[in-house]
C-alpha positions as CSV (number, residue, x, y, z in Angstrom):
1,A,34.1,104.7,106.1
2,E,35.7,101.6,105.2
3,S,35.5,99.9,108.9
4,G,32.3,98.4,108.5
5,E,31.0,100.5,111.6
6,G,30.0,103.7,109.7
7,H,26.4,103.4,110.2
8,R,26.9,102.7,114.0
9,I,29.3,105.6,114.5
10,A,27.5,108.1,112.3
11,S,24.4,107.1,114.6
12,L,26.3,108.0,117.8
13,V,28.0,111.6,116.4
14,A,24.7,112.5,115.3
15,P,23.4,114.1,118.4
16,I,26.6,116.1,118.5
17,R,26.8,117.0,114.9
18,D,23.4,118.7,115.2
19,L,24.2,120.3,118.5
20,F,27.0,122.2,116.9
21,A,25.4,123.0,114.0
22,A,22.4,124.7,115.8
23,V,25.2,126.4,117.7
24,F,27.0,127.6,114.4
25,F,24.2,129.0,112.8
26,V,23.0,130.8,115.7
27,A,26.5,132.5,116.3
28,V,26.4,133.3,113.1
29,G,22.8,134.7,113.2
30,M,23.5,136.8,116.0
31,S,27.0,138.4,114.5
32,V,24.5,140.0,111.9
33,D,23.5,143.7,112.7
34,P,19.8,143.4,111.1
35,A,20.4,147.4,110.5
36,V,23.9,146.6,108.3
37,A,21.8,144.0,106.8
38,V,19.2,146.3,105.4
39,D,22.0,149.1,104.6
40,V,23.8,146.2,102.3
41,L,20.6,144.8,100.7
42,P,21.5,146.1,97.1
43,L,24.8,144.7,97.1
44,G,23.0,141.4,98.9
45,L,21.1,141.0,96.4
46,L,23.6,141.5,93.5
47,V,25.8,138.8,95.1
48,A,22.8,136.3,95.2
49,A,22.1,137.0,91.4
50,I,25.9,136.4,90.6
51,I,26.0,133.3,92.6
52,I,22.9,132.0,91.1
53,L,23.5,133.0,87.5
54,G,27.0,132.1,87.9
55,Q,26.4,128.5,89.0
56,L,23.8,127.8,86.9
57,F,25.8,128.8,83.4
58,S,28.9,127.4,84.8
59,V,27.9,124.0,85.9
60,G,25.9,123.8,83.1
61,F,28.4,124.6,80.6
62,G,30.9,122.2,82.4
63,G,27.9,119.6,82.2
64,I,27.2,120.1,78.7
65,L,31.2,119.7,78.0
66,A,31.1,116.3,80.0
67,G,28.0,115.1,77.9
68,R,25.5,115.2,80.2
69,G,22.5,116.7,78.0
70,L,21.3,120.1,78.5
71,G,18.5,119.5,80.8
72,T,20.7,117.5,83.2
73,S,23.5,120.0,83.2
74,F,20.9,123.3,83.9
75,G,19.4,121.2,86.6
76,A,22.7,120.6,88.2
77,G,23.5,124.3,88.0
78,A,20.2,125.2,89.7
79,A,20.4,122.9,92.5
80,L,24.1,123.9,93.2
81,G,22.9,128.0,93.3
82,Q,23.7,128.8,96.9
83,V,26.8,129.0,99.3
84,G,27.0,127.1,102.2
85,E,28.5,127.8,105.7
86,F,32.3,127.4,104.6
87,S,31.5,131.0,103.1
88,F,30.7,132.3,106.7
89,I,34.0,130.9,107.8
90,I,36.1,132.7,104.9
91,A,34.3,136.2,105.6
92,A,34.9,136.0,109.3
93,L,38.6,135.3,108.4
94,G,38.6,138.0,105.9
95,V,37.0,140.6,108.5
96,G,39.3,139.4,111.6
97,S,42.6,140.0,109.7
98,G,41.3,143.5,108.7
99,A,41.5,142.1,104.9
100,V,37.9,143.4,104.4
101,R,35.2,145.5,105.8
102,P,33.1,144.1,108.8
103,E,30.2,144.7,106.3
104,L,30.9,141.9,104.3
105,A,29.6,139.3,106.8
106,S,26.1,140.6,106.7
107,V,26.3,140.5,102.7
108,V,27.7,136.9,102.8
109,V,25.0,135.7,105.3
110,L,22.1,137.7,103.1
111,A,23.3,136.0,100.0
112,A,23.3,132.8,101.6
113,L,19.7,133.1,102.8
114,L,18.2,134.4,99.7
115,T,20.2,131.8,97.5
116,A,18.8,129.3,100.3
117,F,15.3,130.4,99.7
118,S,15.7,130.9,95.7
119,T,17.2,127.3,95.0
120,P,13.9,125.3,94.9
121,L,12.6,128.1,93.0
122,V,15.4,127.9,90.5
123,L,15.6,124.3,90.3
124,R,11.7,123.8,89.7
125,R,12.3,126.3,86.5
126,A,15.3,124.6,85.6
127,G,13.6,122.2,83.1
128,A,11.8,124.9,81.3
129,L,14.9,127.3,81.0
130,A,16.7,124.3,79.4
131,S,14.0,123.9,76.7
132,A,13.6,127.6,76.3
133,L,17.3,127.5,75.5
134,D,17.1,124.6,73.3
135,R,14.3,126.2,71.2
136,L,16.5,129.7,70.9
137,M,19.7,127.7,70.0
138,P,20.4,127.5,66.0
139,P,19.4,124.3,64.4
140,R,23.3,123.0,64.0
141,V,24.1,123.7,67.7
142,R,21.1,121.7,68.8
143,R,22.1,118.9,66.4
144,L,25.6,119.3,67.6
145,L,24.7,119.2,71.5
146,S,22.4,116.1,70.6
147,L,25.2,114.0,68.8
148,Y,28.0,115.6,71.5
149,P,27.2,112.9,74.3
150,S,27.2,109.7,71.8
151,W,30.8,110.8,70.4
152,L,32.2,111.0,73.8
153,D,31.0,107.8,74.6
154,S,32.6,106.5,71.4
155,L,35.7,108.3,72.6
156,A,35.5,106.4,76.1
157,D,34.9,103.2,74.9
158,R,37.8,103.3,72.2
159,A,40.0,104.5,75.2
160,R,38.8,101.6,77.3
161,G,39.4,99.2,74.5
162,S,42.8,100.5,73.7
163,K,45.9,98.6,74.8
164,E,48.5,101.0,73.5
165,R,48.9,103.6,76.5
166,S,49.5,102.1,80.0
167,P,47.5,103.4,82.9
168,W,50.5,105.6,84.3
169,R,50.9,107.4,80.9
170,R,47.1,108.0,81.0
171,T,47.6,109.2,84.5
172,L,50.4,111.4,83.9
173,A,48.8,113.0,80.8
174,A,45.8,113.6,82.8
175,L,47.9,115.4,85.7
176,V,49.8,117.3,83.1
177,I,46.3,119.0,81.7
178,D,45.4,119.6,85.1
179,L,48.5,121.6,85.9
180,L,48.4,123.3,83.0
181,A,44.9,124.3,83.3
182,L,45.3,125.3,86.9
183,V,48.4,127.8,85.8
184,G,46.4,129.2,82.9
185,Q,43.3,129.9,84.9
186,T,45.7,131.4,87.6
187,L,47.3,133.7,85.2
188,L,44.1,134.8,83.5
189,T,42.7,135.8,87.1
190,A,45.7,137.7,87.8
191,L,46.0,139.6,84.5
192,A,42.0,140.3,84.3
193,S,40.7,140.8,88.0
194,R,42.0,144.5,88.1
195,P,40.4,145.6,84.8
196,F,37.4,143.7,85.6
197,A,37.0,145.3,88.9
198,L,37.6,148.8,87.4
199,S,34.9,148.1,84.8
200,V,32.8,146.8,87.6
201,A,33.4,150.1,89.5
202,R,32.7,152.3,86.8
203,E,29.5,150.7,85.6
204,T,27.6,150.2,88.8
205,G,29.6,153.2,91.1
206,L,30.9,150.6,93.6
207,S,34.4,151.4,95.0
208,V,37.5,149.6,93.1
209,E,37.9,147.6,96.7
210,W,34.2,146.3,96.5
211,A,34.2,145.5,92.8
């Protein structure tokens, strides 16, 4: 990327990239049994809905915390409401190792297709959704969200102007915070995954393994 020859190299490898992309997606499509895909359609729809809503609200909430505003944050969440080809690889590894049932590959491909078609539609409605959510918010919350980005900017300006803490100390503090957040997320997932799976299985009628 820093060689100065990026554009020339990209044009040279583009035909090979396109060839392998076509082969990859054709191979993935051929690995899916249409009859199985029809059988797992309800689960595929559920997975697609979880992906769309999960990305919309998690990315949207993260954008709001980063001070990007409601409209921009929900737009980013809507734009990321799909899964890519890496999910096919993970599903194939899971099926190949016997960790999951073979039907999972069909579920993942079906969810990927559904979310690929739904992303432009959701993205088109992201602004209206953000406006509707803004109208439903209590006035105090709306005022807080409007003042929050400017407060973050003032904190950033203050941090840039401060000479008391060295860059090394700031980097170390950021690493420690990231480490604590990752450890906390891992522990929370380990403790909550089984009860959550049992609850989902009880409410939906799925087996605990699928949940």
